[in-house]
C-alpha positions as CSV (number, residue, x, y, z in Angstrom):
1,M,71.4,68.8,30.8
2,I,73.0,67.2,33.7
3,G,72.6,69.1,37.0
4,L,75.3,68.7,39.3
5,M,75.7,69.9,43.0
6,A,78.9,70.6,45.1
7,I,78.6,70.9,48.7
8,I,81.1,73.3,50.3
9,G,82.2,72.2,53.8
10,L,83.1,75.1,56.1
11,I,85.3,74.5,59.1
12,V,86.4,77.5,61.2
13,F,89.8,77.7,62.5
14,S,91.4,80.3,64.8
15,S,95.0,79.1,64.4
16,K,95.3,75.6,62.9
17,K,95.7,75.9,59.1
18,S,95.9,73.6,56.2
19,G,95.2,73.8,52.5
20,S,96.4,76.9,50.7
21,D,96.4,80.1,52.7
22,T,95.6,82.9,50.4
23,G,95.9,85.9,53.0
24,T,93.3,88.2,51.8
25,S,93.9,88.0,48.0
26,P,91.0,87.1,46.0
27,V,90.5,83.3,45.4
28,K,89.0,81.8,42.3
29,I,87.9,78.3,42.2
30,I,87.3,77.0,38.8
31,M,84.6,74.4,38.0
32,H,85.8,72.3,34.9
33,N,85.3,68.8,33.8
34,I,82.9,68.2,36.8
35,T,85.8,69.0,39.3
36,F,86.7,72.0,41.4
37,S,90.1,73.4,41.5
38,P,91.7,73.9,44.0
39,A,89.8,71.4,46.1
40,S,90.6,73.3,49.4
41,V,91.8,76.7,50.4
42,M,92.0,78.6,53.6
43,V,90.1,81.8,53.5
44,N,90.7,84.8,55.9
45,K,88.4,87.4,56.9
46,G,87.7,90.0,53.9
47,T,88.7,87.5,51.4
48,V,86.5,87.4,48.2
49,V,86.0,83.8,46.9
50,K,84.8,83.5,43.2
51,W,83.5,80.2,41.8
52,Q,83.7,80.1,38.0
53,N,81.7,77.6,36.1
54,D,83.7,76.6,33.0
55,D,81.6,73.5,32.5
56,D,78.8,73.0,30.2
57,Y,76.9,71.7,33.4
58,A,75.0,73.8,35.9
59,H,76.6,73.8,39.3
60,N,75.7,75.2,42.7
61,V,77.9,75.9,45.7
62,N,76.5,76.0,49.3
63,S,78.1,76.3,52.8
64,N,77.5,73.2,55.0
65,D,74.7,75.1,56.9
66,S,73.2,76.5,53.6
67,I,72.8,79.8,55.5
68,T,76.5,81.3,55.2
69,F,76.3,81.2,51.5
70,S,74.3,79.7,48.8
71,S,74.9,80.3,45.2
72,G,71.6,78.9,43.3
73,V,72.1,77.7,40.0
74,I,75.4,78.6,38.3
75,N,75.1,77.9,34.5
76,G,77.9,77.2,32.2
77,G,80.1,80.5,31.8
78,G,78.5,81.9,35.1
79,S,80.1,82.7,38.4
80,F,79.3,83.3,42.1
81,S,81.2,85.4,44.6
82,Y,81.3,85.3,48.4
83,T,83.1,87.6,50.9
84,Q,84.2,86.0,54.1
85,R,83.1,88.0,57.0
86,L,84.1,86.0,60.0
87,R,87.3,84.5,61.2
88,A,89.5,82.2,58.8
89,L,88.0,79.2,57.5
90,L,88.9,76.2,55.4
91,I,86.8,75.4,52.3
92,I,86.6,71.9,51.3
93,I,85.0,70.5,48.2
94,V,83.2,67.2,49.1
């Protein structure tokens, strides 16, 4: 089994926006064929972000500080959710 790691970079914005802005609607990021879709999304305070692993490979997701959130191992078929508690931020898959 191949273990893959996706690092999620977090950038906090107060007014500048890029990527898809979801308001506070739940956001789902799908892991499939060793890619993440969408690759970037603007997340506002109170928004739930769910990463769903549809790969046969284990993945994990972490904030760039590894403190804001850290999923641990997400096996195939598993998921991880995080609720944004601060101001709006941009999630970028790198």
